[in-house]
N, C-alpha and C positions, 0 to 999 in steps of 0.2 A: 059846552065847554065845562071842564071840571073846575071846581072852585080853586084848586091849587094852580091851575093854568092861568086863570084870570088874575089870581093874586100875584103870580110871577110877573105877568105883563104889567099890572098896575104898579108893582114895587119897582120894576125897572124904569118905568116911565117917571115915577117920582124921583128916583135916583138921578136920572138924566137931567131933570129940571133943577134938582138941587146943585149939581155940579156945573151946570151950564155957565154960570158966571166965571168959573175958573178955567174954562176951555179957551185957549187963545190960538191964534194963527188961522190957517185955512179951515180948520174944523170948528171954529168958534160958533157959527150959526147952525150947526148940525143937530145939537141936542134937542132943541124944541121940536123941529119937524119929525125927528125919529121918535120922540116921546109921544107926539100926536099920533103917529102911525101905530105904535104899540097900543095906545089907548083905543084906536079904532077897531082893533081885533077883539077887545074884551066884550063887545056886544054881539059877537057872532056865536052861533051854536055849532061848535066843532068839538068833536071828541078826540082826545089824544090816542085812544085805542082803535080809532077808525081811520079811514082815508082823510088826509089833511091836504089842503091846497099848499102848493110849494111856498107861496108867500107867507102863509101862516107858520110853516116849519121854520122859515127864515126869521120871522118875528120872534118866535119862541127861542130859537138859538141865540139871537141877539139879546133878548131879555135875560137869558141865563148867563151869557157872557158879561153883561153889564153888572149882574149881581154876583159874579164870581162863582157861579154854580156849574158843576159838570152836568152833562146830559145824563138823565136817569133812564 
């Protein structure tokens, strides 16, 4: 995995954990598990320029959305 991809996933995980106390209603408990899921992908050896598992593509898309980034 490229350093920038791992950085994106970690940054999104941190952001989710930071805003978790502010999330109310039915989504209140979602930030922690999603952050854990994003963190779990940082240890995998996946290249963005190669074939990616669908779950990884979703994790990266979610991380970018959390950070307000457009897909590059």
